[in-house]
C-alpha positions as a Markdown table, in Angstrom:
| # | Residue | x | y | z |
|---|---|---|---|---|
| 1 | Met | 101.7 | 246.4 | 31.4 |
| 2 | Gly | 101.8 | 242.7 | 31.1 |
| 3 | Met | 103.3 | 240.2 | 33.5 |
| 4 | Gln | 106.5 | 239.8 | 31.4 |
| 5 | Glu | 107.1 | 243.6 | 31.3 |
| 6 | Arg | 106.6 | 243.8 | 35.1 |
| 7 | Trp | 109.0 | 241.0 | 35.6 |
| 8 | Gln | 111.7 | 242.6 | 33.3 |
| 9 | Ser | 111.2 | 245.9 | 35.0 |
| 10 | Arg | 111.6 | 244.3 | 38.5 |
| 11 | Gln | 114.8 | 242.5 | 37.2 |
| 12 | Gly | 116.2 | 245.8 | 36.0 |
| 13 | Glu | 115.5 | 247.4 | 39.4 |
| 14 | Leu | 117.2 | 244.5 | 41.2 |
| 15 | Thr | 120.2 | 244.6 | 38.9 |
| 16 | Ala | 120.6 | 248.3 | 39.4 |
| 17 | Lys | 120.3 | 248.0 | 43.2 |
| 18 | Asn | 122.9 | 245.1 | 43.3 |
| 19 | Glu | 125.3 | 247.1 | 41.1 |
| 20 | Ala | 125.0 | 250.1 | 43.4 |
| 21 | Arg | 125.7 | 247.9 | 46.4 |
| 22 | Asp | 128.7 | 246.3 | 44.7 |
| 23 | Ala | 130.1 | 249.7 | 43.8 |
| 24 | Glu | 129.8 | 250.8 | 47.5 |
| 25 | Asp | 131.6 | 247.7 | 48.6 |
| 26 | Val | 134.4 | 248.3 | 46.1 |
| 27 | Gln | 134.8 | 251.9 | 47.3 |
| 28 | Arg | 134.9 | 250.8 | 51.0 |
| 29 | Arg | 137.5 | 248.1 | 50.2 |
| 30 | Glu | 139.6 | 250.6 | 48.2 |
| 31 | Ala | 139.5 | 253.0 | 51.2 |
| 32 | Val | 140.7 | 250.2 | 53.5 |
| 33 | Val | 143.5 | 249.2 | 51.1 |
| 34 | Glu | 144.6 | 252.8 | 50.7 |
| 35 | Ala | 144.7 | 253.4 | 54.5 |
| 36 | Ala | 146.8 | 250.2 | 54.9 |
| 37 | Glu | 149.2 | 251.1 | 52.1 |
| 38 | Ser | 149.7 | 254.6 | 53.5 |
| 39 | Ala | 150.6 | 253.0 | 56.9 |
| 40 | Ile | 153.2 | 250.8 | 55.2 |
| 41 | Val | 154.6 | 253.7 | 53.3 |
| 42 | Ala | 154.8 | 255.7 | 56.5 |
| 43 | Ala | 156.6 | 252.8 | 58.2 |
| 44 | Ala | 159.1 | 252.6 | 55.4 |
| 45 | Asp | 159.7 | 256.4 | 55.5 |
| 46 | Ala | 160.2 | 256.4 | 59.3 |
| 47 | Phe | 162.6 | 253.5 | 59.0 |
| 48 | Gly | 164.5 | 255.3 | 56.3 |
| 49 | Arg | 164.8 | 258.4 | 58.4 |
| 50 | Gly | 166.4 | 256.3 | 61.2 |
| 51 | Asp | 163.5 | 256.7 | 63.7 |
| 52 | Gly | 163.6 | 254.5 | 66.7 |
| 53 | Trp | 159.8 | 254.2 | 67.1 |
| 54 | Phe | 156.8 | 254.2 | 64.8 |
| 55 | Glu | 153.1 | 254.5 | 65.7 |
| 56 | Ala | 150.2 | 253.4 | 63.5 |
| 57 | Glu | 146.5 | 254.0 | 64.2 |
| 58 | Val | 144.2 | 251.6 | 62.4 |
| 59 | Glu | 140.4 | 251.7 | 62.6 |
| 60 | Gln | 139.2 | 248.3 | 63.6 |
| 61 | Arg | 135.5 | 248.4 | 63.6 |
| 62 | Gly | 133.0 | 251.2 | 63.0 |
| 63 | Thr | 129.3 | 251.7 | 63.6 |
| 64 | Ser | 128.5 | 250.2 | 60.2 |
| 65 | Gly | 129.8 | 246.8 | 61.2 |
| 66 | Trp | 132.6 | 246.9 | 58.7 |
| 67 | Ser | 135.5 | 245.2 | 60.2 |
| 68 | Val | 139.1 | 245.4 | 59.1 |
| 69 | Tyr | 140.5 | 243.6 | 62.1 |
| 70 | Gly | 143.9 | 242.5 | 60.9 |
| 71 | Leu | 142.8 | 243.4 | 57.4 |
| 72 | Ala | 142.1 | 239.8 | 56.8 |
| 73 | Ala | 139.8 | 240.6 | 53.9 |
| 74 | Val | 142.4 | 242.7 | 52.2 |
| 75 | Asp | 145.2 | 241.2 | 50.0 |
| 76 | Leu | 148.4 | 243.2 | 50.6 |
| 77 | Arg | 150.7 | 240.6 | 49.1 |
| 78 | Gly | 153.5 | 241.6 | 46.8 |
| 79 | Pro | 156.0 | 244.4 | 47.1 |
| 80 | Ala | 155.1 | 247.2 | 49.5 |
| 81 | Pro | 153.8 | 250.5 | 48.0 |
| 82 | Thr | 155.9 | 253.6 | 47.9 |
| 83 | Arg | 155.0 | 257.3 | 48.1 |
| 84 | Gly | 155.1 | 257.6 | 44.3 |
| 85 | Gly | 152.9 | 254.7 | 43.8 |
| 86 | Val | 155.6 | 252.6 | 42.2 |
| 87 | Ala | 156.3 | 249.3 | 43.9 |
| 88 | Arg | 159.8 | 248.8 | 45.3 |
| 89 | Ser | 161.7 | 246.0 | 43.9 |
| 90 | Arg | 162.4 | 243.4 | 46.6 |
| 91 | Pro | 163.4 | 240.3 | 44.7 |
| 92 | Gly | 162.6 | 237.2 | 46.7 |
| 93 | Arg | 161.3 | 239.4 | 49.6 |
| 94 | Ala | 157.6 | 239.7 | 48.8 |
| 95 | Ser | 155.9 | 238.9 | 52.1 |
| 96 | Pro | 153.8 | 235.8 | 52.3 |
| 97 | Arg | 152.0 | 237.5 | 55.2 |
| 98 | Ser | 149.2 | 239.7 | 54.0 |
| 99 | Asp | 148.1 | 241.4 | 57.2 |
| 100 | Leu | 149.0 | 245.0 | 57.9 |
| 101 | Leu | 151.0 | 244.5 | 61.2 |
| 102 | Ser | 153.2 | 241.8 | 59.6 |
| 103 | Arg | 153.8 | 244.0 | 56.6 |
| 104 | Ile | 155.0 | 246.8 | 58.9 |
| 105 | Glu | 157.2 | 244.4 | 60.7 |
| 106 | Asp | 158.7 | 243.4 | 57.3 |
| 107 | Glu | 159.8 | 247.1 | 56.9 |
| 108 | Gly | 162.2 | 246.6 | 59.9 |
| 109 | Trp | 159.9 | 247.2 | 62.9 |
| 110 | Ser | 158.9 | 245.0 | 65.8 |
| 111 | Leu | 155.6 | 245.4 | 67.5 |
| 112 | His | 156.0 | 246.7 | 71.0 |
| 113 | Thr | 152.6 | 247.7 | 72.2 |
| 114 | Ala | 149.0 | 247.3 | 70.9 |
| 115 | Gln | 146.1 | 249.1 | 72.5 |
| 116 | Tyr | 142.5 | 249.6 | 71.4 |
| 117 | Val | 140.5 | 252.8 | 72.0 |
| 118 | His | 136.8 | 253.5 | 71.5 |
| 119 | Val | 136.3 | 256.9 | 69.8 |
| 120 | His | 133.0 | 258.4 | 70.7 |
| 121 | Leu | 131.2 | 259.8 | 67.6 |
| 122 | Ser | 127.7 | 260.5 | 68.7 |
| 123 | Glu | 124.9 | 259.4 | 71.0 |
| 124 | Glu | 121.1 | 259.4 | 70.8 |
| 125 | Ser | 118.7 | 259.2 | 73.7 |
| 126 | Arg | 115.1 | 258.3 | 73.7 |
| 127 | Pro | 112.5 | 258.0 | 76.4 |
| 128 | Gly | 112.5 | 254.4 | 77.5 |
| 129 | Gly | 109.7 | 252.1 | 78.7 |
| 130 | Leu | 108.0 | 251.8 | 82.0 |
| 131 | Leu | 110.9 | 251.1 | 84.3 |
| 132 | Ser | 113.9 | 251.8 | 82.2 |
| 133 | Gly | 113.9 | 255.6 | 82.1 |
| 134 | Glu | 115.9 | 256.7 | 79.1 |
| 135 | Arg | 117.6 | 254.6 | 76.3 |
| 136 | Val | 120.9 | 255.8 | 75.1 |
| 137 | Thr | 122.5 | 254.6 | 71.8 |
| 138 | Val | 126.2 | 255.4 | 71.5 |
| 139 | Lys | 127.9 | 255.3 | 68.1 |
| 140 | Gly | 131.6 | 255.2 | 67.7 |
| 141 | Lys | 134.5 | 253.3 | 66.3 |
| 142 | Ile | 137.3 | 251.1 | 67.7 |
| 143 | Val | 140.8 | 252.2 | 66.8 |
| 144 | Gly | 143.9 | 250.1 | 67.2 |
| 145 | Val | 147.0 | 252.1 | 68.3 |
| 146 | Tyr | 150.2 | 250.1 | 67.6 |
| 147 | Leu | 153.6 | 251.2 | 68.7 |
| 148 | Phe | 156.6 | 249.6 | 66.9 |
| 149 | Arg | 160.3 | 249.6 | 67.9 |
| 150 | Arg | 163.1 | 249.5 | 65.4 |
| 151 | Ala | 164.1 | 245.9 | 65.0 |
| 152 | Arg | 167.3 | 246.2 | 63.1 |
């Protein structure tokens, strides 16, 4: 195998690796968008039922380092989704605000309380060094719990 064939083979491997990584990123982003859209739909449903309070739980940060804090990386502009997947027509009311909490407030809710909770998923312990004893690694995720009060 000549140098050019090795180079082409390596380029093919790198391309395949990058495409796999990009596909994983797309799947992760789609999962975040789906979770956000389901929270907006749930908020609209609760408002339609006449509920006085609405609670939403949103994963903020996980062990993978993927952060959706405020869903800043997710574009939620345009009409809010509905259960059937068809966007509601809200002429002139498309929210310029693209973060999840603002979109829930656009459904008629007012944020009352926000709390953050660490959800313990697993831990691993290993014998430590000379003086430290044991090393413990804790894995988990941070979840935002938001309580909204009916605004109108």
